[in-house]
C-alpha positions, -999 to +999 in steps of 0.1 A: +043-109+093+035-096+058+053-124+040+035-150+061+002-134+053+010-133+016+020-170+017-011-180+036-037-159+019-021-146-013-010-110-020-042-104-040-062-109-008-043-083+013-054-047+017-034-020+034-046+012+049-020+039+045-019+077+047-005+092+015-003+126-003-025+132-034-009+135-068-008+169-083-002+174-120+013+201-142+010+190-178+026+156-181+044+158-148+028+144-116+042+150-082+035+152-044+049+177-019+057+173+018+033+201+027+003+183+012-025+170+035-023+133+039-054+112+030-061+077+043-068+051+016-070+014+011-043+000-013-038-033-031-004-048-034+014-045-068+041-069-076+052-052-108+085-041-093+089-060-060+077-094-050+065-097-014+080-132-010+115-116-014+109-098+020+125-066+008+101-040-005+064-038-012+046-017-038+010-007-041-015+003-067-028+039-067-062+045-050-088+072-054-101+088-022-125+118-021-117+126-057-079+126-052-055+101-067-032+087-040+000+071-054+018+054-025+055+050-025+071+016-020+079+007+015+106-015+030+086-045+045+103-041+079+093-004+080+057-012+070+055-039+097+068-013+123+041+012+111+014-015+115+027-024+151+027+013+160-008+020+146+001+042+116-010+016+091-031-015+090-035-047+070-065-069+065-074-100+045-103-099+020-120-127-001-116-153+026-140-176+007-116-176-023-085-186-003-073-221-011 
């Protein structure tokens, strides 16, 4: 599903809604903990490390929600598709007028 959307609309036109923990920092070290409250944010795809077309993993750019920086982890595409089917995440297409 995600690979087909990326082929049809382009990865730059996909937005994912995910729940992630906010980054905390201590000097130069940033981290998250499992006890942190999760915040819902909208994320853009980042292909710096993984390409969506490879149908393996998908990475995202950090988002700022309510003053917190959310840094999502990469997801296996199959796991993310299951999360979307189960209602824990969502995907939408933006900039329909720019799609070739």
